[in-house]
N, C-alpha and C positions, 0 to 999 in steps of 0.2 A: 264500851258498845255494850254491854248489858242492858242500864238506861235508855240507851236510843232504840233497845228492843223494844224492850215495854213500853214507850212513847208509839213505835210504829204499829203495836201488838193494838195499845191506845186508842190510835186512829182508826187501825180496821176495822176495831169492836163501834168505834162508834157512826162506822158507814153502814158496816153489817146490821147493826139492830135498826138507823134510821131505815133502810130500805128494807127491808124484811120484816121490822114495823110496820113501815104503810103498807106494804103488800098485803100482811098478816091482814089489815082492818077492813081486806074484801072477800078474803078466804071465805068466809062461812058464806058468802052468797055464791061465789064463786060451786060449794059443793054442794050448792043445792040443800044448803041449810042442815050438813051433815052434824052431829049429836056429836061425834068425839070431835070434829073442826070446832065448834063453838065451845067444847072446853078449854081451848087454848088459842081462840083470835074472838074480838069481837059479835055478838049474838043482837046486840041493840047500840042506841047511839046514848046508852047511860057513861057518867064518866067512869064508873067502876070496870066495864067493860073495856074502858079505853084503855084502862091501867095494863090490862094482859099486852098490847102492844109493844112495851117496854120488856115487860117482864120476862117474857117466855124467849124472847128472842136472846135478850141480854142473858139471860138463865143458858141457855146451848153454849152463845157464844163463849158465856165463861168457861164450861165443863171444857171447851176445846181449849181456850186458855193456860188453865189451871195445868192439864196436861203438858202442853209446852212450854210452858214456863216453869215449873215448880222447882227447878233444879235450881233456877238462877235464881229465883224471887221465891222463898218459901212462903213468904207471908199472903201470899196473893192471894190463898185459899182461904183465907180472912177475910182478905180487902173485896171481893166480887158478891159476898152475900149481903155487905154493907152498904155496896153500892147499888145492888139489884133495889132492895129495900129505899133505900135513898130516894133515885130517881120514880120507882115506882111510886113514893107519896107524895113526890113534889106534886107529878100531875093534880092530883084534885087541891092539893092546898094551893097549887098557881091558878089553876081555874076557876074556885072558891072567892080565889082573894082577889082577883080583877074582875070578875060577871060581879061579887058585891059590892067593890068598889064603883063600878061603871053603870051597875043594874040590867045589864045584859050581857051576852054573850055573841063571840063573833068568829065565824068558822077561821079565818085565817088567823087571829090570837091562841085560839086551843090548836090549831096547826104546830103553830112554833112552842107551841108551850112542850108540847112532844118532843120535839128535837132539840130545845132546852134541857129537860131532864133529862134525856138519854146523854145527851155534852157533860150535866151536872153529876150523872151515875158515875162513867166515866172520871170523870176528873176525881173523885171521891176513892177509886179504885186505883186509880194515880199514885192519886198522894198516901193511903196509904199502904200501899204494897212499897211502894219509897221510904215510908218513916218507919215502919213496921220493925220490932224485932222477934225473933224466933222465942222469945220468952221463959218461964221456967213452967212445970208443969202445970201449976193452977193457974198461970192466963190461958196454956193451949186448951183448957178444960172450959173455960169460958169464950172460946170461940166457937164451941160448938150450936151456943146460944141464936146467932142471927142466922144459922142453916136450918134449924128448928123453926124458924119464923119463916125460912124461906118455904121450907115442905107445911105450912101450916096457913101462910099463905096462895099456894099451891092447892093447898085440898079447898079453902073459901073458894076459891075461884071457880072451882068445878061445882061446889057443891050451889056457890051462889047464883050459876049460872042456869041450875035446876030449878031453882028456886031462890029464889030473889028474896030478898028482906023489904019492907016496906020502907025505906028510909030513902032520904034526899039523893042519897050519890048510887044508888041502885037505878033511879026512876029516869026516863027517860024527857029531856026537856029542861 
C-alpha cells in the first residue's frame, strides 16, 4: 500500500505543479505587476524566469508531501530537493538544446518542455524515495546540501528578478 500511496502523491504532484505552474505564468500580469508576485512567478519571457514555473509550485507541493509521507518514506525529504533541482534545470537544458539544434524556438515545444520537466522532476523524486535508505549520520549530513542549493536558487530567483545579469538565460528572445 505504501508504494501505491507514493505513486498517488506523485501523480497528484505532477498535476498540481503542471496546473499551478501554468497559471503562474500569468500571475505577475494579473497582479498588476506586483513586485512580490514577481519574486515567485515570471516577470518576463526569459528562460530564467520560466524556471520559476516548476520550482515554486513543486517546492510548495513538496513541503505538503513531505509532511504527509515522512513516516512511511523517511528519505522523501532528501528526494524532493533533488527532483526540484533536476526538473528546474531540465528546462534550460532542453530549451537550449532543441533551439540550438533547430536554430529557432517554437512555443508549442517550449510548453512541452515545461511538462516534460515536471514529469522528469517527479520521476526523480519517486525513484529516489523508493530506492533511498536512511543511511548513517555522515550520509544524512550530506542530504543537507541539496536543500542548501534550493535556498540558494530561491534567493537567486528573487535577486535576479530585481537585477538580472547580462547573460542569455536572463534575456528575452
